[in-house]
C-alpha positions as CSV (number, residue, x, y, z in Angstrom):
1,M,57.8,132.6,180.0
2,E,57.6,128.9,180.0
3,K,60.1,127.1,177.6
4,Q,58.4,126.0,174.2
5,K,59.7,124.0,171.1
6,L,59.0,125.7,168.1
7,T,56.2,124.8,166.0
8,N,56.3,123.2,162.9
9,K,54.7,126.6,161.1
10,E,57.5,128.7,163.0
11,K,60.3,126.6,161.5
12,Y,58.9,126.4,157.7
13,W,58.9,130.6,158.2
14,I,62.1,130.7,160.0
15,L,63.7,128.7,156.8
16,Y,62.9,131.4,154.2
17,D,65.4,133.8,156.6
18,V,67.4,131.2,155.9
19,G,67.0,131.0,152.3
20,N,67.0,135.0,151.7
21,S,69.8,135.6,154.2
22,A,72.1,133.7,151.6
23,F,71.3,136.3,149.0
24,V,72.0,139.6,151.3
25,L,75.5,137.7,152.6
26,L,76.1,137.4,149.0
27,V,75.4,141.3,148.4
28,S,77.3,142.2,151.2
29,T,80.4,140.7,150.4
30,I,81.1,139.3,147.1
31,I,78.9,141.3,144.9
32,P,80.7,144.0,145.5
33,I,84.0,142.8,145.2
34,Y,83.2,141.5,141.9
35,F,81.5,144.7,141.0
36,N,84.4,146.5,141.7
37,Y,86.7,144.0,139.6
38,L,84.5,144.6,136.9
39,T,84.6,148.8,137.1
40,G,88.2,148.3,137.5
41,T,88.6,146.5,134.1
42,A,86.7,149.1,132.6
43,G,88.6,151.9,133.8
44,V,86.5,153.2,136.5
45,S,88.2,154.6,140.0
46,E,87.4,153.5,143.2
47,V,85.5,156.2,144.4
48,N,83.4,156.5,141.9
49,S,82.9,152.5,142.0
50,L,81.5,153.0,145.7
51,A,79.4,155.9,144.5
52,Y,77.5,153.4,141.6
53,W,76.9,150.5,144.1
54,G,75.7,152.6,146.8
55,Y,73.2,154.7,143.9
56,A,71.9,151.0,142.7
57,A,71.6,149.8,146.1
58,S,69.3,153.3,147.0
59,A,67.3,152.8,143.0
60,A,66.3,149.1,144.8
61,T,65.1,150.4,147.9
62,I,63.2,153.3,146.3
63,I,61.1,151.2,143.7
64,V,60.2,148.8,146.4
65,A,59.4,152.0,148.9
66,L,56.9,153.4,146.0
67,I,55.0,149.8,145.3
68,G,55.2,148.3,148.9
69,P,52.3,149.5,150.8
70,I,50.0,149.0,148.2
71,L,51.5,145.5,147.4
72,G,51.4,144.9,151.3
73,T,47.6,146.2,151.4
74,I,46.6,144.1,148.4
75,A,48.7,140.9,150.0
76,D,46.0,141.3,153.5
77,T,42.9,140.2,151.0
78,K,42.4,136.6,151.7
79,N,44.3,134.1,149.9
80,Y,46.4,136.8,148.3
81,K,49.5,136.8,150.4
82,K,51.2,133.5,149.6
83,P,51.0,134.1,145.5
84,L,52.5,137.4,145.7
85,F,55.0,136.6,148.5
86,T,55.9,133.4,145.6
87,I,55.9,136.0,142.4
88,S,58.4,138.4,144.1
89,M,60.4,135.1,145.9
90,M,60.7,134.0,142.4
91,V,61.8,137.3,140.7
92,G,64.6,137.5,143.7
93,V,65.9,133.8,143.1
94,I,65.6,134.4,139.1
95,G,67.5,137.8,139.1
96,C,70.4,136.3,141.6
97,A,70.9,133.6,138.9
98,A,71.2,135.8,136.0
99,L,73.6,138.1,137.9
100,A,76.0,134.9,136.2
101,F,75.9,136.6,132.7
102,P,76.2,140.3,132.5
103,T,79.9,141.4,131.7
104,S,79.0,145.0,131.8
105,W,79.3,147.0,134.7
106,V,76.3,148.9,133.8
107,V,74.6,145.5,133.0
108,F,75.5,143.7,136.1
109,L,74.0,146.7,138.2
110,A,70.4,146.5,136.3
111,V,70.2,142.9,136.9
112,F,71.4,143.2,140.5
113,V,68.7,146.0,140.8
114,I,65.6,143.5,139.6
115,A,67.2,140.6,142.1
116,K,66.9,143.0,144.7
117,V,63.6,144.9,144.2
118,G,62.4,141.2,144.3
119,Y,63.8,140.3,147.0
120,N,62.9,143.7,149.2
121,A,59.1,142.8,148.1
122,S,58.9,139.5,149.1
123,L,60.0,140.8,152.6
124,I,57.0,142.8,152.8
125,F,55.0,139.2,152.8
126,Y,57.1,137.5,154.8
127,D,57.5,140.0,157.8
128,S,53.7,140.0,157.9
129,M,53.1,136.3,157.8
130,L,54.7,136.4,161.6
131,V,51.5,137.0,162.7
132,D,50.0,134.0,160.9
133,V,52.4,131.8,162.0
134,T,52.9,132.3,165.8
135,E,51.7,133.9,168.7
136,H,51.7,137.2,170.4
137,D,53.9,136.5,172.9
138,R,56.4,134.2,171.1
139,M,56.8,136.6,168.1
140,D,60.3,138.0,169.8
141,V,61.6,134.4,169.8
142,V,60.7,133.4,166.5
143,S,61.4,136.4,165.1
144,S,65.1,136.2,166.5
145,H,65.4,132.6,165.8
146,G,64.6,133.8,161.6
147,Y,67.9,135.9,161.9
148,A,69.9,133.5,163.9
149,W,69.3,130.5,161.7
150,G,69.4,132.8,158.6
151,Y,72.9,134.2,159.9
152,I,74.1,130.4,160.5
153,G,72.3,128.9,157.6
154,S,73.6,131.4,155.0
155,C,77.1,130.2,155.6
156,V,76.8,127.1,154.1
157,P,76.3,128.3,150.2
158,F,78.4,131.1,151.2
159,I,81.7,129.2,152.3
160,I,81.4,126.6,149.0
161,S,80.9,129.9,147.0
162,L,84.1,131.2,148.5
163,V,86.3,128.5,148.1
164,F,85.5,128.7,144.3
165,V,85.8,132.5,144.2
166,L,89.2,132.9,146.1
167,M,90.6,129.6,144.0
168,Y,89.8,129.3,141.1
169,D,93.0,129.8,139.4
170,K,94.2,126.7,141.5
171,I,91.2,124.4,140.5
172,G,91.5,125.5,136.8
173,I,88.8,128.0,136.3
174,T,88.4,131.3,135.5
175,M,87.0,134.1,137.3
176,G,83.4,134.5,135.4
177,T,83.1,130.7,135.9
178,A,83.6,130.9,139.9
179,M,81.0,133.6,140.0
180,M,78.6,131.9,137.7
181,I,78.8,129.0,140.1
182,A,78.0,131.1,143.2
183,F,75.2,132.8,141.7
184,F,73.7,129.7,140.7
185,L,74.3,128.0,143.9
186,N,73.0,130.7,145.9
187,A,69.9,131.4,143.8
188,A,68.8,127.1,144.2
189,W,69.5,127.4,148.1
190,W,67.2,130.4,148.5
191,F,64.6,128.5,146.6
192,I,64.9,125.2,147.8
193,V,64.4,126.1,151.7
194,T,61.4,128.4,151.0
195,I,59.1,125.3,149.6
196,P,58.2,124.4,153.1
197,L,56.9,127.7,153.3
198,L,55.3,127.5,150.5
199,K,53.6,124.5,151.0
200,N,52.6,125.1,154.6
201,Y,51.8,128.5,154.8
202,E,47.9,129.4,155.6
203,Q,46.9,133.5,156.1
204,V,45.1,133.2,159.2
205,N,44.4,137.3,159.3
206,F,42.8,138.7,156.4
207,A,40.2,141.3,155.2
208,Q,37.7,139.6,153.3
209,M,37.5,139.7,149.3
210,P,36.2,142.8,148.1
211,A,34.4,143.6,144.9
212,H,37.5,145.1,143.4
213,P,40.5,143.9,145.4
214,V,42.8,146.5,143.2
215,R,40.9,149.6,144.3
216,D,39.4,148.6,147.6
217,S,43.0,147.9,148.5
218,F,44.0,152.0,147.9
219,Q,40.9,152.7,149.6
220,R,42.1,150.9,152.2
221,L,45.8,152.1,152.2
222,G,44.3,155.9,152.5
223,H,42.4,155.1,155.8
224,T,45.4,153.0,157.7
225,L,47.6,156.1,156.4
226,K,45.2,158.5,158.2
227,D,45.2,155.5,161.5
228,I,49.0,155.8,161.7
229,R,48.9,159.7,161.8
230,R,46.1,159.4,164.6
231,E,48.3,156.7,166.7
232,K,51.1,158.5,167.3
233,N,53.0,155.7,169.1
234,I,53.1,153.8,166.0
235,F,54.0,157.0,163.5
236,L,56.9,157.9,165.8
237,Y,58.3,154.3,166.2
238,L,58.3,153.9,162.0
239,L,60.1,157.5,162.3
240,A,62.7,156.2,164.5
241,F,62.7,153.0,162.7
242,F,63.6,154.9,159.6
243,F,66.3,156.5,160.8
244,F,67.9,153.7,163.0
245,I,67.3,150.7,160.6
246,D,68.8,152.9,157.9
247,G,72.2,152.9,159.7
248,V,71.8,149.3,159.6
249,Y,71.0,148.6,156.3
250,T,73.9,151.2,155.2
251,I,76.5,149.1,157.1
252,I,75.3,146.1,155.6
253,E,75.0,147.2,152.1
254,M,78.0,148.9,151.9
255,A,80.4,147.0,153.9
256,T,82.9,145.4,151.9
257,A,82.6,148.2,149.1
258,Y,83.9,150.2,151.7
259,G,86.8,148.2,153.0
260,S,87.7,147.6,149.1
261,A,87.5,151.2,148.5
262,L,90.4,151.8,151.5
263,G,92.5,149.2,149.5
264,L,91.7,146.6,152.4
265,D,93.0,142.9,150.9
266,S,89.4,141.3,149.2
267,T,90.2,137.8,150.9
268,G,90.5,139.4,154.2
269,L,87.1,141.2,153.8
270,L,85.4,138.2,153.0
271,L,86.1,135.8,155.6
272,A,85.9,139.2,157.9
273,L,82.3,139.5,156.9
274,L,81.7,135.7,157.3
275,V,82.9,135.9,161.0
276,T,79.7,138.8,161.4
277,Q,77.4,135.7,160.3
278,I,79.0,133.3,162.9
279,V,78.9,135.8,165.6
280,A,75.6,136.8,165.1
281,F,74.0,133.3,165.2
282,P,74.3,133.2,169.1
283,F,74.1,136.8,169.7
284,A,70.5,136.7,168.3
285,L,69.6,133.5,170.2
286,I,70.9,135.8,173.5
287,F,68.9,138.4,172.6
288,A,65.6,136.2,172.1
289,N,66.1,134.9,175.6
290,C,66.5,138.5,177.1
291,S,63.6,139.3,175.7
292,K,62.0,137.0,178.1
293,K,63.3,138.8,181.2
294,Y,63.4,142.6,179.4
295,A,61.2,144.4,177.8
296,T,62.2,144.6,173.8
297,D,62.2,148.6,173.8
298,L,65.3,148.4,176.5
299,L,67.2,145.9,174.1
300,I,66.2,148.0,170.6
301,K,68.0,151.2,172.8
302,I,71.2,149.1,173.5
303,C,71.4,147.9,170.7
304,I,71.0,151.3,168.7
305,L,73.6,152.6,171.2
306,A,76.0,150.1,170.4
307,Y,75.8,151.1,166.4
308,I,76.5,154.4,167.5
309,G,79.8,153.4,168.9
310,I,80.6,151.2,165.8
311,A,79.7,153.7,163.5
312,L,82.2,156.1,165.0
313,F,85.0,153.5,165.2
314,A,84.4,153.1,161.5
315,I,85.0,156.5,160.9
316,Q,88.9,156.0,161.3
317,L,89.1,152.5,159.8
318,D,92.3,152.5,157.7
319,K,93.7,148.5,158.7
320,Q,92.8,145.3,158.3
321,W,92.2,144.2,161.8
322,E,89.9,147.2,162.6
323,F,87.8,145.6,159.6
324,W,87.9,142.6,161.7
325,L,87.1,144.1,165.1
326,L,84.3,145.9,163.3
327,A,83.2,142.9,161.4
328,V,82.5,140.9,165.1
329,L,81.1,144.0,166.7
330,V,78.3,144.5,164.2
331,G,77.5,140.5,164.6
332,M,77.0,140.8,168.1
333,F,74.1,143.2,167.4
334,Q,73.0,143.1,163.6
335,G,70.6,140.1,164.5
336,A,69.1,141.7,167.4
337,I,68.0,144.8,166.1
338,Q,66.3,143.3,163.0
339,A,64.5,140.8,165.0
340,L,63.6,142.5,168.0
341,S,62.3,145.7,165.4
342,R,60.1,143.2,163.7
343,S,58.4,141.7,166.6
344,Y,58.2,144.7,168.3
345,F,56.3,146.7,165.3
346,A,54.1,143.2,164.9
347,K,53.0,143.7,168.2
348,I,51.6,146.8,168.2
349,I,49.7,146.8,164.8
350,P,46.3,145.4,164.0
351,A,46.7,141.8,162.6
352,E,44.2,141.7,160.3
353,K,46.2,144.6,158.5
354,A,50.0,143.0,158.9
355,G,50.2,143.7,155.2
356,E,49.8,147.2,154.8
357,Y,51.2,147.9,157.8
358,F,54.8,146.0,156.7
359,G,54.4,147.6,153.5
360,I,54.5,150.8,155.4
361,Y,57.1,149.4,157.7
362,D,59.3,148.5,154.7
363,I,59.3,152.1,153.6
364,C,60.8,153.1,156.9
365,G,63.2,150.0,156.6
366,K,64.9,148.6,153.4
367,G,62.6,151.4,151.3
368,A,64.5,154.0,153.7
369,S,68.2,152.6,152.9
370,F,68.5,154.9,150.2
371,L,69.1,157.4,152.1
372,G,72.4,156.3,154.2
373,T,73.6,154.4,151.1
374,T,72.8,157.8,149.1
375,L,74.5,159.7,151.6
376,V,78.0,157.8,151.8
377,G,78.2,157.9,148.1
378,V,77.4,161.4,147.5
379,I,79.8,162.7,150.6
380,A,82.4,160.4,149.4
381,Q,82.6,161.4,146.0
382,L,82.4,165.9,147.7
383,T,85.2,164.9,149.8
384,N,87.5,162.3,147.7
385,T,87.4,160.1,150.8
386,A,85.4,157.3,151.9
387,N,85.6,157.6,155.7
388,A,83.9,161.0,155.4
389,G,80.8,159.4,154.1
390,V,80.6,156.8,156.9
391,A,80.7,159.5,159.1
392,M,76.9,160.4,158.2
393,I,75.7,156.8,159.3
394,T,76.3,158.2,163.0
395,I,73.8,160.6,163.0
396,L,71.0,158.5,161.6
397,F,71.8,156.6,164.4
398,V,71.3,159.4,166.9
399,I,68.4,160.5,165.3
400,G,66.7,157.3,165.4
401,F,67.2,156.7,169.2
402,I,65.8,160.2,170.4
403,L,63.1,159.2,168.4
404,F,62.5,155.7,169.9
405,C,62.6,157.0,173.1
406,K,60.0,159.2,172.9
407,A,57.9,156.4,170.9
408,T,58.5,153.8,173.8
409,K,56.9,156.5,176.5
410,L,53.6,156.7,174.2
411,N,53.3,153.0,173.8
412,K,53.8,152.6,177.5
């Protein structure tokens, strides 16, 4: 493929990855540690704290899984996608800022679920915008750039937040004030870098305005579900994606909580996950360049196999240096598998139905991550050890790999 610079539309789309990734990084690092602090002061055990965190993450994803497909279908209607995207994004932004106020761990979890629902819902519309902002043969590259710049861009508010959170006593403020600054800062970052997309996005692929948009959206969704059952290549891909991306998101959601439950140093955990973001940036771009020479499905297979090895390694993890190594390994493949999975799906679906298809995609992606986080929580409580919960993630990747191999055969 001839080298081509990113267009303005592609850049504006990529910027939303930069914005929402600040919240994602917060969720996978500082928020679980702060939640662990809140539960600790309330006398909740480490194992139960990990389990409750997993249940909250599961609740947020289940809610979006239930409403996602119909929201995606409605968004395919002409001029509906941007307003729905804006509303869900603002729920996430306001929810992120509101996390600064609760002192009870129960209330904190409730606000977290609301913010996470807004974030997850916004991704349904955002992912489906890919077909409007770029061309078919550039989807792998643009999608990879989104994740790459999201990883490195999110480090800006994160590092500033880290200074306040780790040095609050030296600065002369309380832990609560430090967390308030972190939540406000990341919410503001998320909103500000989204403004160019809000101003310039145009819905190119759409369904014409029906007489009854909501009712007709339910009907269109029903037809699409029937079509997916007949299109075995798409159905098998979604099933494979359900399992392997579930493992990926479970690792993202539970990494810091897992390390805290093992008794690892909080400062070391945060710095290690910062390394994940930095490593993910060049490797997402490396895989983007590889997608010009090699088949996307081959690159996804490599990523899944790498994650199987990562999950196996995580089972025996009990030392700080092992967590650092885990952080580097995850960074090498995390952005690639997310970006290539998104662009691979965008290339095999009808562009004018991108919203409803990505609504279903979200069920199998972030909506499905309840399975992994719930498994980790339940197994950890039953066995009274966090390592046993992590062992279940390996099985998800193996199942996903087998199904993906079958799906790629049908696509070819």
